[in-house]
N, C-alpha and C positions, 0 to 999 in steps of 0.2 A: 504493500500500500504506500509506504513512504517513498519507494522508488518511483511509483506511478505519479505521485504528487510532484516530485522533482522534475520528471520528464515534462509534465504539463506546464510547470512554471517556466522551464527553458523554452518551450514552444511559444508561450505567451510573450516572453521577452523578445524572441526573434520577430514575432508578428508585430510587436509595437515598433520595432525599428524599421521594418519593411513597409508597414502600412500605417502611417500617421494620418488619421482622418481620412482613410480610404486612399491614401497616396503612398506610392513607393518612395523609398529613400532617393534623394536626388531631385525631388520636385516633380516627378512624373505621376500621373494618375494611374490607378490600378490597371487601366487598359493601355498604358504606355504613352498616353498623350501628355504633352507638356501642359502644366497648369500655371496660369498667370492671373494675378489679381490686379485690378485697376482701382486705385483709391482716389476718388474725386472730391474736391472740396465742396462743390455743389454741381447740380445739373440744371441750373436756372439760366446761367449766362450762355449766350449763343455760341461763343468760342468754345466753351467747355462741352456743350452739347455736341458740337461738330467734332471735337477731339475724341470724345467717347464713342461716337458713331463710327469714326474711322478705326479706332482700336477694335471694336466689335467686328468690323469688316475684315481686318487683318487676321484676327483670331480665327474667324470662319475659314478664311483662305488657307491658313496654316494648320487647321485641325486642332487648335489650341482650346483647352478647357478654360474659359475665361469667367472670372467672378468679378462683377462690377459693384462697387460700393459707393453710395452717395452720402457724404457726411453732413450735408445741409448746413455748411458753415459752422459746424460744432466740432471744435478741436478734440474735446474729450470723446466724442462719438467716433472720430476718425482713429484715435488711439485704441479705442475698444474694438473697432472693426479690424484693425491690424492685429491685435492680440488674438482675436477669435480666429482669424485666418491662419496665423502662425500655428495655433493649436490644432487647426484642421490639417496642417501639413503643407500649407502654401509657403513657398520659399522665394518666388519670383514676383516682383511688383513693379508696376508703373504707377507713379504717384504725382498727383497735383495736390500738394498739402495746403491746408488752411493757413498755416504759419510756418514759413521756412525755418524759423528758429527752433522748431521742434524736430527738424530733420536729423540732427545728430542722435537724438533719442530713438527715433524711428530706425535709423540705420544700425544702431547698436543692437536693437532687438532682432532685426533681420539677420545681422551678422552672427548672432548667437546660434542661429539655425543653419548657418552656412549658406545664406541666401544672397539676393541681389536686388537692386532697385534702380530705376531711372526716373528722374524728375523732369517735369516741364512746367512752364508758366510761372509758378512761384519757386524761385531758386532755393536749393538747399544751401546751407552755409559751407564755406570752404572746409571747416573742420569736419562737417558731416561726410564729405567725400574722402577725407583722410581716414575715415573709419576702415576703409578697405578698397581694394582695386575692383570690387564688384559693384561700385556705386557710381552713378553717372548723372550728367546734366544734359538734357537735350532741349534747348530752348533758344530764345533770341535776345540779343543785348538791348535792354530798354533805353539806354542812353542814345543809341542809334535811332530807335523809334522816335524819341523826342526830337532828335535833330531833324529827322525827315519832316515831322509835323511843323517845326519851326521854318524849315525850308519852304514848305507848301504855303504857309501864311506869308512869308516874306516875298515869295514869287507872286502871290496874288496882289499884294500892295505895290510891288514893283511895276506890275502891269496896270494897276489902277491907283496911281499916286494920289489922286484927288480924294480918295476914300480914307487916306491916312495922312492928313496934313502934318508936316513936320516929322514924318516917319514915326508917328505915335500910334501904337496899337492899343486901343481901349478895349480890353478883352474881358469877356465872361469866360471863366475857366472852371469846368466841372471835373472834379477829381474823383479818382477811384478811392478804395478804402485807404484811409490815411495811414501812412507808414509802410504800406505794401511797397516792395521794391519797384514794381511797375509805376506806381503813383509817384514815388520819389524821383526815379531816374528819367521817366518820361518828361516830367516837369522841368528838371534840370537841363536835359538835352534840348528841349524846345526853347527855353529862355536863353540858354547860352548861344544857340544858333541865331535867334532873332537879334540878340545883342551884337553878335559878330557881323551881322548884315546891316548894322547901323540903325536898328529899330529900338525904340523905347517902349517897354511893355508897362501899361498901367492896368492894374486889375480893378475893373469896375465892380466885379463880384467874383468870389471864389469860395467854393465849398465842396464837400464830398457828396456824391450821390450813391456811393457804395456799389458802383458798377451797374446800377439798376435803372432801366428806362423810366419807371414810374416816379422814382425819387427825383430824377433829372427833370422830368416834365413839371413836377410840382414846384421845384426850386426855380426853374426857368420862368414859369408863370409869375411867380412872386417878383423876380428880378426885373421882368419886363414892366411890371407895374411901377417899380421904383426907379428904373433907369432907362425907360424908353427914350431912344434917340441919343443915348450917351455912349453906346458901345458900337464898335465896328467889326468885331470878330467874336466867334464862339468856338472854343476848343474843348472837347470832351475826351476824357482819357480812355473811353472805349466807344464802339459804335452804338451799343445799346443806349448809353446815356446821350449820345449825339442825336439819335432818333427821337428820344424823349424830348430833348430840347427843341428839335424841329417841330414836333407836334404842338408844343406850347407856342412856338412862333406863328404857326399857321392859325391856331385858334385865336391868337391875339392880333391877327391881321398884319404880321410883319412879312408880307410877301410883295412881289412886284412882277409886272408882266415882262419887263426887259431882262432877258437871260444872257445878254451878251458877255457878262462877266463870269458866266458859268454856273449861276445859281438863280433860282426864282425867289429866294429869300432876301430880306432886306440886307443881311450881312452874311458872309460865308461861315459855314459850320464845318469843322474838321473833326474827324474821329480817328479811332485806331481799331484795327483787326481785319477790315475788309471782309466782313460777313456778307452772305448773299443778300440779306435784308438791306445792308448798307449800300451794296452795289446797285440794287434795285432803286434805292433812293437817289443815287447819283444819276441813274438813267432818267429819272423824273426831274432832274435839275434842282433837287432839294439839297441833300448832302453835297457839299462842295468837293471834298476829298477825304481820303483816309490813308492809313498806313497798314499794309498787309502784315499781320502776324499769322503765319501759315500754320493753321491747326493740323492740316494733313501732314505737312513736312515734319512738324514737331512730333506728332504721334507716330508717324512712320519710323522715325529714328529711335524714339524712346522704346516703342514696342520691339523694333528690330534688334536693338542692343540686348534687351532682356531675352528675346527668343534665341538669339545667337548664343548667348551665354548659357542658357538652359539646355540648348541642343548640343553644343560643342564643348562647353566648358571654358571657352576662350573668346575674348572680344577686343582686348586692349590693342589699339593701333589699327583696328580694322575700319574700313569704309563701310558705313551702314546706310542703306537707302540713298546711296549716291553722295553721302556727306562724310568727309574725313574728320577725325578729331581735330580740335583747335591746336595750333602750333605756337601761337603768341599770346601772352597774357593780356588781359583787358582791364579797364578801370573798375569793372563790376565783378563782385564775387558771384560764383565761386571760381570763375576763370581768371581771377587776379593773382593766382599762385601757381608758379611753374610746377609745383609738386603734384598738382591734380589736373594739369592742362589736358593731358591725354584722356581724361575722363569727361571732358566737356565737348559736346557737339553743338556748335553755334549756328542755328538756322538763321539766315539773313532776313532782315526786314526789307520791305520794298514799298516806296511811296506809290500811292494809287491815285491817279488824277484822271481827268477826262481823256488824256492821251492813251491810257492803257487799261482802264477799268473794264472795258468790254471783253477783253481776253480772259477775265476772271469770272464773268457771268456764266451761270449754268442754266 
């Protein structure tokens, strides 16, 4: 009897190693398929919806068992989702975190299980990538995005100098979540570029709308009431907020019939992301311009890195989805440290204007 108990105990121990939550050791499902979890900060923003949709498509094409989790902007919920997935045997993750400052904690938990993660949109800290060579960043440099937005605004007023007397941009600026790296760096990049082009930026109104169209529309309506006729440009830090602002402008009569300057609105509105909704607005001469943050390219690379690592055990230095790892440090973390530069895949931003937006329309 004692011998039988010992044999059963040994078999159970082997089983727990091979099948953690129905998963074989190494991160494969019991049927041999690679298992990957996608942790999303929310699924409300259009960019994030597009990102998740492409990951689902890629997973289907590769036969990957994909588990998608929406944290609904709750950091504790995201950490709980991670813990649950790890206990179910998941080792491979694509992550858009709510707060990049939590990325080191996330990576340490994944590293304890011998796993890997690739981040997009909200960057992990440099120290988080130093947790191990199985952690990656596949995203776009926000300072460059801001520079392109500043370039678009400057180009508009260069073409229409009477709309900015004395090269003064009286701007309404709608920010994303305050302190988010995209909010901080897009703003800096834009302001630095306008200054370098000889423009003075005066903020007629500035506040966060937390990336949401509804908040942007509400704030814009209030600002129009207080500052009608006092501003000559609107910049919103994503397309959703730009479209919310546009709706407020239309409802408050800030439109014109002459679209020779590229917009039917009283002043140009610029966004970021180049979502299909934004491009459609451009086709109607509403949104003046935007800056492409390529959700497909970012998710192609982030998923590709993790799939390659899960499938072959090696990815460092490899070109993934047509993009090679970065080779030079940047001013923005995490790609600001040579020690982790080969773990960073920097997807380029692209300015989107009337000259090229039709090529992106679907």
